[in-house]
C-alpha positions in Angstrom: 127.9 112.8 84.6 130.0 113.7 87.6 133.1 116.0 87.2 135.5 113.3 88.1 134.0 110.9 85.7 134.2 113.6 83.0 137.9 113.9 83.8 138.3 110.1 83.5 136.6 109.8 80.1 138.4 112.9 78.7 141.8 111.5 79.8 141.0 108.3 77.9 140.3 110.4 74.8 143.7 112.2 75.3 145.6 109.0 75.6 144.0 107.5 72.5 144.5 110.7 70.5 148.1 111.2 71.4 149.0 107.5 70.8 152.7 106.6 71.0 155.3 109.4 70.5 158.6 107.5 70.6 159.9 109.0 67.4 162.0 112.2 67.8 160.1 113.9 65.0 156.7 113.4 66.8 158.1 114.6 70.1 159.6 117.7 68.4 156.3 118.4 66.7 154.4 118.1 69.9 156.9 120.4 71.6 156.4 123.0 68.9 152.6 122.9 69.0 152.5 123.0 72.8 155.0 125.9 73.1 153.4 127.9 70.4 150.0 127.3 71.9 151.1 128.3 75.4 152.8 131.5 74.1 149.9 132.5 71.9 147.4 131.8 74.7 149.3 133.9 77.2 149.6 136.9 74.9 145.9 136.7 74.0 144.7 136.4 77.6 146.8 139.3 78.8 145.7 141.6 76.0 142.0 140.9 76.5 141.9 140.6 80.3 139.9 143.9 80.9 137.1 142.7 78.6 137.1 139.3 80.4 136.8 140.9 83.8 133.8 143.0 82.7 132.2 140.0 81.0 132.5 137.9 84.2 131.1 140.7 86.4 128.0 140.8 84.1 127.6 137.0 84.0 127.6 136.5 87.8 125.3 139.5 88.5 121.8 138.2 89.1 120.2 141.6 88.6 119.6 143.1 85.1 122.7 144.3 83.2 121.2 146.7 80.7 119.5 150.0 81.1 116.3 148.8 79.3 116.0 145.7 81.5 116.7 147.9 84.6 113.9 150.3 83.6 111.5 147.4 83.4 112.6 146.1 86.8 112.4 149.6 88.3 108.6 149.7 87.5 108.3 146.4 89.5 110.3 147.9 92.4 113.6 146.2 91.9 116.5 148.4 90.6 119.6 147.2 92.5 122.0 146.6 89.7 125.7 147.2 90.2 126.7 147.1 86.5 124.4 148.3 83.7 126.7 148.8 80.7 130.2 148.4 79.5 131.2 152.0 79.9 129.5 152.3 83.4 131.2 149.0 84.5 134.6 150.2 83.2 134.3 153.5 85.2 133.1 151.7 88.4 135.9 149.2 88.3 138.5 151.9 87.6 137.2 154.1 90.4 136.9 151.4 93.0 139.7 149.0 92.2 142.1 151.1 90.0 143.8 149.9 86.8 144.9 146.6 88.3 141.2 145.7 88.7 141.0 145.0 85.0 143.7 142.4 85.4 142.1 140.8 88.5 142.6 137.1 88.4 145.1 137.3 85.5 147.7 135.1 87.2 145.4 132.0 87.5 144.0 133.0 84.0 147.5 132.6 82.6 148.1 129.4 84.5 144.8 128.2 83.0 145.2 129.4 79.4 148.8 128.5 78.8 148.5 124.8 79.6 145.0 124.9 78.0 146.2 126.2 74.6 149.4 124.1 74.8 147.3 120.9 75.3 144.7 122.1 72.8 147.1 122.8 69.9 149.2 119.7 70.6 146.2 117.4 70.7 144.7 119.1 67.7 147.8 118.6 65.5 148.0 115.0 66.5 144.3 114.4 65.7 144.7 116.2 62.3 147.8 114.1 61.6 145.9 111.0 62.3 142.9 112.0 60.2 144.9 113.3 57.2 147.7 110.7 57.3 150.3 113.5 57.2 152.1 115.6 59.9 152.5 118.6 57.6 150.4 121.6 58.6 149.8 122.5 54.9 148.1 119.2 54.4 145.7 119.8 57.3 144.2 122.8 55.6 142.4 120.5 53.1 141.0 118.3 55.8 137.2 117.8 55.7 135.3 120.5 57.7 133.6 117.8 59.7 137.0 116.3 60.8 138.2 119.8 61.6 135.2 120.4 63.9 135.6 117.0 65.6 139.3 117.5 66.1 138.8 120.9 67.6 136.1 119.6 69.9 138.2 116.7 71.3 141.2 119.0 71.6 139.1 121.5 73.6 137.8 118.8 75.9 141.4 117.6 76.6 142.6 121.1 77.3 139.6 121.9 79.6 140.2 118.9 81.9 143.9 119.7 82.1 143.4 123.3 83.2 140.0 123.6 84.7 140.9 124.4 88.4 142.7 127.5 87.2 139.7 128.5 85.2 137.5 128.3 88.4 140.0 130.3 90.5 140.3 132.9 87.7 136.5 133.4 87.8 136.3 133.6 91.5 139.1 136.2 91.8 137.8 138.2 88.9 134.2 138.4 90.2 134.8 139.1 93.9 135.3 142.9 93.6 136.2 145.0 96.7 136.7 144.2 99.5 138.4 141.0 98.4 137.0 137.7 99.7 140.3 136.0 98.9 143.6 138.0 98.8 145.3 135.6 96.3 145.0 132.4 94.4 146.5 130.3 97.1 144.0 131.4 99.7 141.1 130.7 97.3 142.3 127.3 96.4 143.0 126.3 100.0 139.5 127.4 101.1 137.7 125.7 98.3 139.6 122.5 98.9 138.9 122.6 102.6 135.1 123.4 102.3 134.2 121.5 99.1 137.0 119.0 98.6 138.6 118.1 95.2 135.1 118.2 93.6 135.0 121.9 94.5 137.9 122.7 92.2 135.9 121.1 89.3 132.6 122.7 90.1 130.9 123.5 86.8 133.0 121.1 84.8 130.1 119.4 83.2 128.5 122.5 81.6 132.0 123.6 80.6 132.6 120.3 78.7 129.1 120.6 77.1 130.0 124.2 76.1 133.6 123.5 74.9 132.5 120.8 72.4 130.5 123.1 70.2 132.7 126.1 71.0 136.1 124.6 70.2 134.6 122.7 67.3 133.2 125.9 65.8 136.3 127.9 66.6 138.8 125.6 64.9 136.4 124.3 62.3 135.4 127.8 61.1 139.0 129.0 61.3 140.2 126.2 59.0 137.2 126.9 56.7 137.9 130.6 56.5 141.6 130.0 56.0 140.8 127.6 53.1 138.5 130.2 51.6 141.2 132.9 52.0 143.7 130.7 50.2 141.3 130.0 47.4 140.6 133.8 47.1 144.3 134.5 47.0 144.8 131.9 44.3 142.1 133.5 42.2 143.6 137.0 42.7 147.1 135.9 41.9 148.4 137.1 38.6 150.7 134.1 38.5 148.2 131.2 38.5 150.9 128.7 37.4 152.7 129.0 40.7 149.4 129.3 42.6 150.2 132.0 45.1 148.0 131.0 48.0 150.1 132.5 50.9 147.9 133.8 53.6 149.0 137.2 55.0 149.1 138.0 58.8 146.1 140.4 58.3 144.1 137.6 56.6 145.0 135.2 59.4 143.8 137.9 61.9 140.5 138.2 60.0 140.0 134.4 60.0 140.7 134.2 63.7 138.4 137.2 64.3 135.5 135.6 62.5 136.1 132.2 64.1 136.1 133.6 67.6 133.0 135.6 67.1 131.0 132.7 65.6 131.9 130.3 68.4 131.2 132.7 71.2 127.9 134.0 69.9 126.6 130.4 69.7 127.9 129.1 73.1 127.5 132.1 75.4 124.5 130.8 77.5 126.4 127.7 78.5 129.3 130.0 79.6 126.9 132.0 81.8 125.7 128.8 83.5 129.3 127.7 84.1 130.2 131.0 85.7 127.2 130.7 88.1 128.4 127.2 89.2 131.9 128.5 89.8 130.8 131.4 92.1 128.2 129.5 94.1 128.5 130.6 97.8 131.0 133.4 97.2 130.4 136.0 99.9 130.8 139.2 97.9 130.0 142.7 99.2 126.2 143.5 99.1 126.8 146.3 96.7 127.5 143.7 94.0 123.9 142.5 94.3 122.3 139.3 95.4 124.6 136.4 96.3 124.2 133.0 94.7 123.7 130.4 97.5 125.7 127.1 97.6 124.1 124.4 95.4 121.7 127.0 93.9 121.4 124.9 90.8 120.9 121.1 90.8 122.6 120.6 87.4 123.2 122.3 84.1 119.7 121.9 82.8 118.3 123.3 86.1 120.6 126.3 85.8 119.5 127.1 82.3 115.9 126.7 83.3 116.1 128.8 86.4 118.0 131.6 84.7 115.5 131.7 81.9 112.5 131.8 84.3 114.0 134.3 86.8 116.0 136.6 84.4 114.5 135.9 81.0 116.4 135.4 77.7 118.6 138.4 78.6 119.9 136.5 81.6 121.4 133.8 79.4 123.2 136.4 77.3 124.5 138.6 80.1 128.0 139.8 79.2 127.5 138.9 75.5 128.7 142.3 74.3 132.1 142.3 76.1 132.3 138.6 75.4 132.0 138.9 71.6 134.2 142.0 71.6 136.8 140.0 73.6 136.4 136.8 71.7 137.0 138.3 68.3 140.5 139.9 69.0 141.3 137.0 71.4 140.8 134.4 68.7 142.6 136.6 66.1 145.6 137.2 68.4 145.8 133.5 69.4 145.8 132.1 65.9 148.2 134.7 64.5 150.6 134.3 67.4 150.4 130.5 67.1 151.1 130.5 63.4 154.1 132.8 63.7 155.5 131.2 66.9 155.1 127.7 65.4 156.8 128.7 62.1 159.7 130.3 64.1 160.2 127.3 66.4 160.1 125.0 63.4 162.7 127.0 61.6 165.0 126.9 64.7 164.6 123.2 65.5 165.0 121.9 61.9 
């Protein structure tokens, strides 16, 4: 499936999911979900940017990224690895690029994540309202786990299509190192559009959509499941069972988001590695960052997975997994907690 066709089909899903929103209440609810999603996504992305930069550097490095794998390669005569561990990578980035290096590509990342989470939470609420027959958030908690997974997956696809070019630009800017290939986001987008056309801005969309279906489904599905379990636990612990105190605390929401983010990222990481490789094909980085990935290095997603597995082993498919999981856990936690509080605050102000 071509990237543009993927965009077309996903847009159809969005239109069908959102349906008609003539009523003031529906428009207000959509505004609350979109605003809360954008704010929570922006906060989460900014807080976890250093881990994201390190993760991307590992993912786009063709050489080994661990000391053990590097030792094995050294015996074979190949030991040119720029980054070999989180601490070493952090020191190198800080020494060569300064503190701003950890927020390299954060502007396109925010431009990506804010509309992404806005679309994601708005579509998610609409789908859950359709599935449960109620627009009240408290009624969505009791939704079937299968419907929660499906709603999260569709919402993730819609959000991905709506914000993908910024994701691609974020990856390129975060992975280029020093000296910079592109001085800013505008220069990168103009060059990509001139050399590869509109398709270039959607390079790697197919593996992204394949990744986002299980990732978003797991993230939102497991979050709802953990939240439901937490409410049941609170009910059992409550000394006043008549009133059924099931209120979930901010710390419990944090734990639910933490667990949901970790589960989703651990399962879907190999697809994220392939996506990043597609996004940086042909990027002329400085030789010290290792071998360059030639344009059209991979024919498709399957070929990318196969080639990485053959040339780099299973470790290649999990490059950057440590910073990825470390980042995904607090990112998921911060996103869900910020969303819940922002949504409640906006609802109280607008009602």
